[in-house]
Structure formats: structure tokens, C-alpha cells
C-alpha positions in Angstrom: 15.0 111.4 88.3 18.8 110.8 87.9 19.6 107.5 89.7 22.3 107.7 92.3 25.3 105.7 91.3 23.9 105.0 87.8 27.0 104.1 85.7 25.2 105.0 82.5 24.7 108.6 83.4 21.8 110.7 82.1 19.5 108.8 79.8 16.5 109.7 77.6 13.4 109.9 79.8 15.1 111.2 82.9 14.2 114.7 84.3 17.1 117.1 84.5 17.9 118.1 88.1 17.8 121.8 87.1 14.5 121.8 85.2 12.5 124.9 85.8 15.4 126.8 87.4 16.4 130.0 85.7 19.7 131.9 85.6 23.0 130.7 86.9 22.8 128.0 89.6 24.8 128.6 92.8 25.2 126.3 95.7 23.8 127.5 99.0 26.3 128.3 101.8 25.2 125.1 103.6 25.9 123.0 100.5 29.3 124.7 100.0 30.3 123.9 103.6 29.2 120.3 103.2 31.3 119.9 100.0 34.4 121.5 101.7 33.9 119.2 104.7 33.7 116.1 102.4 36.8 117.0 100.4 38.9 118.1 103.4 41.9 115.9 104.0 41.7 114.2 100.6 45.0 114.0 98.7 46.6 112.2 95.9 47.7 108.6 96.7 51.1 107.3 95.4 49.1 105.5 92.6 47.4 108.8 91.5 50.2 111.2 92.1 50.8 111.6 88.4 47.4 113.4 88.0 48.7 116.6 89.7 50.2 118.1 86.5 48.2 115.9 84.2 46.3 117.4 81.3 43.8 115.6 79.0 45.9 116.2 75.9 49.3 115.4 77.4 51.1 112.9 75.2 48.2 112.7 72.8 49.1 112.3 69.2 46.7 113.8 66.7 46.2 112.7 63.1 46.9 115.0 60.2 43.1 115.3 59.5 42.4 116.3 63.1 45.2 118.9 63.1 43.8 120.3 59.8 40.3 120.6 61.3 41.6 122.3 64.4 43.5 124.8 62.2 40.4 125.5 60.1 38.4 126.1 63.3 40.9 128.5 64.7 41.0 130.5 61.4 37.2 130.7 61.3 37.2 132.0 64.9 39.8 134.6 63.9 37.7 135.7 60.9 34.5 136.0 63.0 35.9 137.6 66.2 39.2 139.1 65.0 41.2 136.9 67.4 41.8 133.3 68.3 42.3 133.7 72.0 40.4 136.5 73.8 42.3 139.3 75.5 41.4 137.9 78.9 42.8 134.4 77.8 46.0 136.0 76.4 46.5 137.9 79.7 46.1 134.6 81.7 48.4 132.8 79.4 51.0 135.5 79.8 50.8 135.4 83.6 51.1 131.6 83.6 54.1 131.6 81.3 55.9 134.2 83.4 55.2 132.2 86.5 56.5 129.0 84.9 59.6 130.8 83.7 60.2 132.2 87.2 59.8 128.7 88.7 62.3 127.3 86.1 59.7 124.9 84.7 60.1 126.2 81.2 63.0 127.8 79.4 63.2 130.0 76.3 64.1 127.9 73.2 65.6 131.0 71.6 68.3 133.0 73.3 68.6 136.7 72.6 71.4 137.5 70.2 74.5 138.8 71.9 77.9 140.0 70.7 80.1 137.0 69.8 77.3 134.7 69.0 77.2 133.1 65.5 74.0 133.6 63.5 72.2 130.3 62.8 72.1 131.2 59.0 75.7 132.3 58.6 77.2 130.9 55.4 73.8 129.5 54.4 72.2 130.4 51.1 68.6 130.1 50.0 67.8 128.1 47.0 65.9 129.8 44.1 62.8 128.0 45.1 63.0 129.3 48.7 63.7 132.8 47.5 60.6 132.7 45.4 58.6 131.6 48.4 60.0 134.4 50.5 59.2 137.0 47.9 55.7 135.6 47.5 55.1 135.7 51.3 56.6 139.2 51.6 54.1 140.6 49.0 51.3 139.3 51.3 52.9 140.7 54.4 50.9 143.5 56.1 53.0 146.5 57.1 51.5 148.7 59.8 50.1 151.9 58.2 50.5 154.0 61.3 53.8 155.6 62.4 55.4 155.0 65.8 55.7 157.9 68.1 59.6 158.1 67.6 59.1 158.0 63.8 56.6 160.9 64.1 59.1 162.9 66.0 61.8 162.4 63.4 59.3 163.2 60.6 58.7 166.5 62.4 62.5 167.2 62.3 62.6 166.3 58.6 59.8 168.8 57.8 61.2 171.5 60.2 64.8 171.5 58.9 64.0 170.2 55.3 66.3 167.2 55.7 66.9 165.1 52.6 65.2 161.9 53.9 61.9 160.2 53.1 59.9 157.6 55.0 60.0 154.1 53.5 59.1 152.0 56.5 55.7 151.2 55.0 57.2 148.3 52.9 57.8 150.3 49.7 61.6 149.7 49.7 63.5 146.6 50.7 67.2 145.6 50.9 67.3 141.9 51.2 64.9 141.3 54.2 65.4 144.8 55.6 62.8 147.5 55.2 64.6 150.8 56.2 62.6 153.5 58.1 64.1 156.4 56.2 66.4 156.7 53.2 68.3 159.6 51.7 66.5 161.3 48.8 69.5 162.2 46.6 70.6 158.7 45.6 73.1 158.1 48.3 73.1 154.7 50.0 72.3 156.1 53.4 69.4 155.2 55.7 68.2 156.0 59.2 66.5 153.5 61.5 64.4 154.7 64.4 64.6 152.1 67.1 62.2 151.7 70.1 64.0 151.2 73.4 62.2 148.0 74.0 61.4 146.5 70.6 65.0 146.6 69.3 66.9 146.0 72.5 68.1 142.3 72.8 68.7 142.9 76.6 65.1 143.7 77.1 63.3 141.7 74.5 64.2 138.0 74.7 64.2 136.1 71.5 64.8 139.2 69.3 65.8 138.1 65.8 69.3 138.9 64.7 68.2 140.9 61.7 66.2 143.2 64.0 69.2 144.1 66.1 71.4 147.1 65.3 74.4 144.9 64.4 72.3 142.5 62.3 70.8 145.2 60.2 74.1 147.0 59.8 75.8 143.8 58.6 73.1 143.0 56.1 73.0 146.6 54.7 76.8 146.8 54.5 76.8 143.9 52.0 75.0 146.2 49.6 77.1 149.2 50.3 74.5 150.9 52.5 75.4 153.0 55.7 72.9 153.0 58.6 72.4 155.4 61.4 70.3 154.4 64.4 68.3 157.0 66.3 67.0 155.5 69.6 63.7 156.5 71.1 65.3 157.9 74.2 67.5 160.1 72.1 64.6 161.6 70.2 62.8 162.2 73.6 65.7 163.7 75.5 68.2 165.3 73.1 67.8 168.8 71.6 67.3 169.3 67.9 70.8 170.6 67.5 72.4 167.5 69.0 70.3 165.1 66.8 71.2 167.1 63.7 74.8 167.1 64.7 74.7 163.4 65.0 73.2 163.0 61.5 75.8 165.4 60.0 78.7 163.5 61.7 77.3 160.2 60.4 77.2 161.4 56.8 80.8 162.4 57.3 80.8 165.1 54.7 81.0 168.9 55.3 78.8 169.7 52.4 76.5 166.7 52.3 73.5 168.2 54.1 75.0 171.3 55.7 72.7 173.5 53.6 69.7 171.8 55.3 70.9 172.3 58.9 
């Protein structure tokens, strides 16, 4: 049997307390009451107060080899299961993070980009070595093969009214680090971006990168002489076809540019 108060813990030759018991072991109601009674009134002393928010890895410095092994283990888990953290774990992590943000215990390291703010990379230029790395990484980048619902609605308009735009949001065409959703087919430097009301709104999505905002994309494209029109999700959902086509025509700013298609 396991000796009470044995500092060495379980040793070879001892009989496990749960030997012969099947299934998940649960305490009886009587045992539960006894445990609650024993623990009642216990609290942290001034000497052990630090344990309240203490975690086993807090302040622990891992070696490079340990970090490498942890990384390998996480990748193997992802290859086997398709994820590192289970959906249930991610949901719990999200709830905990939201609670800590609400309580003011953690703050966002990145602020959403707002008008008047200076981009962190303004005036900075990548070296040729960095550019090669970016190009190499971009080739490996996986672009979603499915269209978003707003994109599908605009594709319907293109087909219905024979508009001179084609879909390029699958990674086939890049301007610097911008992959436009739709570009003009006749050689004009005109593109149309279809923005989701949440995913591209810096007021709703905290930490949104500058190049994913309307102003950021417009500034980058303007450097190469491109004009950009943004069609928002709510516009495609609420406006009539005539109003959307009128907006496109006004944007192109030419009476004969696509008038034959409208």
C-alpha cells in the first residue's frame, strides 16, 4: 500500500490505490463534503501570496535546444491533427484574453492604424537580401482558393453586365505587397478591391496592418500609377446594381471608358 506521509512517493512494489477499478474514478458525495470541509477557510498567507497568479513556467528561461524541440513537437502535432491548439482550447484562450483585456491586465502591443499616424516603415527601404527573402516567402504563401461572399456578388455583376474586370485575388498578380481583387482587362491601371466590413475596418479589427487599410493600399498602389476603387460589403448587400455601376463609372472618370458595358 501507499504509505501515508511517505516523502518518496510511489515506489516499485507498491500496489496502486486504484488497481482493479474501471472507468473514470469519482469521489463519493461524502468524500467531496469532507474535502470541502477540510479546505474551508484556508487562504494564502503573506509568505505564499505570490502563488495566486503564479504559473510553473513564469520567469523560466529555456535553452535554444529546448525551444527547438518544442517547436518541432508543435509542428508534428499540426501535421497529425491539422491544428496546434484544439478548437475548444482556442475558444477558452479567446475568452481568457477578452477577460484580461476588459480587466486592463493586458494591453494590445499594436494599435490600429488611424488617420495622422506615421507608418512604422515610412522612409525605410528593404535591402536586396531582404527583398529576395520576401519574394521567396511569397511564393510559398497559400492564397485561399475560395471567394468571399462579397467577391461572388461582384463577380455576378461582372458577368451580368459584361464589365471589363477580371479576378486576380488568388495571388496571380502582385503590385509590391498588394494582391488586388479585380483589375481592368484592357491594360488600364485600375483595380477594384472588395472589402469586408469587419476584416478591413481598423475601427472594428484591432491590430489591422496599414497595408490592409483603404488608405494604406491606395498609397502603395499610387506609387506605381494605379487607381483603386473600394466596394464595401454593406454596399454590395444594400445598393442596387444601378448605383454600384454608377459608382464604378464615376470612379473611372471617363464618359466612354466603360459606358458601352453599362
